[in-house]
Phi, psi and omega in degrees: 000119181288151173050055184283341187299317177301320178300311181298317181298315180296319179296314182296323177294316179294324180294335174290326183280323182219136184286097177264333185202149173283346180276122188234013179241148184303319180295319178295317178299318180294309185288313188274337182248302186289306181299318178298315180298318184287351178300332178303321182295341180281343182239352184219130171260120180283121176298151179299140171069011176291159178258121182243131173253133174251107184269140186070043186306323178058241182277006174106019180237131009272004186312302188293311178300321179291323178293321178296316185273354179227068186294345182271004183244145177259127182247136174237115175275143180231124178212147183270356182257109188305314184297329177287320179296320178296315181298316181290321175299323175297317179294319177302318179293316180298328180269002180058039175269111187257355182257024179212149174210163178233136176245151179263111179192158168273140186297325182289345179267349179287126180234151174074013177235146173215156187228152177285325182219139173238131174251147176211117182245114176050047185266298185206166177294147184302329182295337175262322187293312184294310179300327182280334185254346186309317184293344181274350185262128177292155172301132184085355180285166184243136173254121182250106181258123179254110191227166166285142183285103180232125184299318182293327178289324176298319178299316178294323177298316178301319179292319179293325178300319178294315184295321186257014179056052177245156179232124176285111183272324187204146168227119187251112179265140178205174180223155174248157177055052175053042174095000182289329181237118180267125183236163176213144173245122175261128174252118189235133179256139174274121187269334184229157170286160178298000000 
């Protein structure tokens, strides 16, 4: 991501006003939030004009880095905490990011909307996340789960894929901080309509 410093500065300033993250140094924001978010771009090319929902947006990751690096895609962040949605919308405006917005809602309460791609980064365990978000994903759509690499959660994911007619297309393992943090991105396709 080119010219990342204004983004980091705006995030750190907003983080002083409202607790968006425990990470409060520029290097940490880059490595643990921005770099981690951008890992999605190494395994997935977003088709033009697709609709992407980022559930559990929180402090704006991966929403903001993905919106910056994929200007031809429309992103909708979803979070149930109003002050976080306001803060991220303020940052989007300050950064002149026009292809993203954040709404305040619980994902299970959203009706009548569907998305081509859903991202979820460190939001909830798969046993809660998939049943609550499944209805938001179009048939043939992709669910992108950014998780800590845990064997027991992968086992549960395999079971949920069978139950909800999902197919695990890819699992991309990587690490942060020179191997200190083991991460995985699961790319899952929805095979059937609800």
